[in-house]
N, C-alpha and C positions, 0 to 999 in steps of 0.2 A: 774737373778729373784728377783722380788720386795719382799721386806720383811716390815712387821710391824713395825713402829715406837714407837708406842703408842695405848694404847687401853683404853677406858673408858665408863662405864655406867652411863647414866644419865635417868631422868624420866622427861616426859614431860607431863603438864597438858595440854590435849587437851580440848579446849572450841570451840561451834560453828565448827564443824568437822576442827580445824587446831591449829597448831603452827609452831612456826619457829625457826630459828638459824639467830643471828644476830651478828654484831660486837659488841664486849663486850663494847666498846667506841662507841657510836652510837651517837653522838654530831654531826658528818659531814655528817651524810647520809642524801640524797636528799628525801628519801621515808622512813621511820620509820615503823617498823612494828605496826600495821596491815594493814596500807594505801596501797590502790591498790592490795590487796589480791586477787589472781584468783583460787575462787572456782572450777572452772571447770578444774584444771589441778591438778596433784598428785604432783608434785616438780614443783616449778616457782622460778624464780630469780629475786631481785632488787639489785642495789650496796649495795655488802657488808651484803647481807640477803639472806636466803633460804626459803621458804614458803612451808608446806606441809599441803597436804589434808589428813585427816583420814577418815576412814569408820564410826566412831561412833562421837556422838555430845560432849558427856562429860564422859570424863575418863584420867586415867592416862598411858600413853602409855610408854613402857620400849623401850629407844634407846641405843642402842650399836654402839659406834663409835670409827672406825677404822681410825689410819693415818699411810700412806704406803711412803715409798721411792722412788716407782715407780707405775706403775699401777698394780694392783693387779690381781688376776686372776678372771675370769669371774664367776660371781655366778649362780649355776643351778637353772633355771628360775621356776622350778618346786615346788621348796620349797617356792615360792614367789608371793603373789596376786599382786603386782604391782612393778615395778622398773623403773628408770627414770635414765639419768646421766645430767648434768650440769657445768657450769663452774663457779667459785666464786671467785672473788677477795677481799683479807683481807688485810686492811691496819695494824692491830694489829697483827695478828696471833691467835687471841682468840675471839671465838664465845659465847654467852650467850643465852640459852633457854628463848624463848618467849610463853606466852600463850595470847589467845583473853581475858581470863577471869581475870587472875591475873597479868598479864603484865611480867615482868621480872623475871624470877626465880634465884635460888641462884646458880646453876650449871655454871661452865664456861668450854668450850671445849676449848682445847689447840691445836692447830693446829701447830705451833711453835713458835721461840721466837720472831719473826719479821713477818710483812706482807708478801704478795706473792700472787700469782697465784695458784688458785688450780683446780682441777678436783673433780668432786663430782658424788658419785654413792648412790643412795637411794633404799632401798629394804624394803619392809614391808609385814607383815602377818598377819593373824586375824581380817582382814578390815569386813569380814561378822559377826565375832563374836561379834565385837564392834559394830557393825548397830545394831545388835539385843540386844545387853543390851542396849542401846541407845532409843529403842524401848518398852522396856520392864521395868526391875527394875531400869534403870537409869546409873549408873558409874559402872566402874571396874579398877582394877588394872595390869597392864601388860599382859593383853588379846589381844592388838594389839601391835606388836614390828616391831622395826626397825633396821635394819642394815644401818649405814651412812659410807662410806669410802671415805677419802681423799687423794689425792696424788698430787704431782707437776704438774702443767700442762705442764710444759717441759719435763716431764718424757717420 
C-alpha cells in the first residue's frame, strides 16, 4: 500500500482564474508560465509545468500537496468539484507556485531531491463559492481549496 512521503500546504494567489506550478529553476523551460495557458482545461501540462484553472478570478486558494511513494488511493469524487490527472517531468524535483498577477511566489514544493517522472492528481472544491466572490465583493482566502497528489510515474 502506498504511503505519504511528504505533505505541504501552500497558498496560491489566483489571478485571471489561474495559477501554475512550475520548475523552480525555470531557465531551460521551452514555455514559461503563463505562456500558452489553456483556460478551457481544469488541469493542463507543459514541460516542467502544471497549469490550473480556478473557479474565481482573483483570490488566494489553499493548496495541500502530498507526495506519495506509489499510487495514492482514489479520492471520493463527491467531495470535489473537479478532478484531473496528468504526467509531469521535473528536472529538479522542486516546483514553484506562480500567479498571473504576481509571478513567482515564495513557496517551493519539494517532490524529491532530484528530478524524475511524476503522475499528478489535482482535485478542487469551492469553485462556485470562489466564482461568487469574484462577482461580488472581490477576493477571498481559502474559499477554493486544492489537493494535489504526486507519485512516481513508474509506481
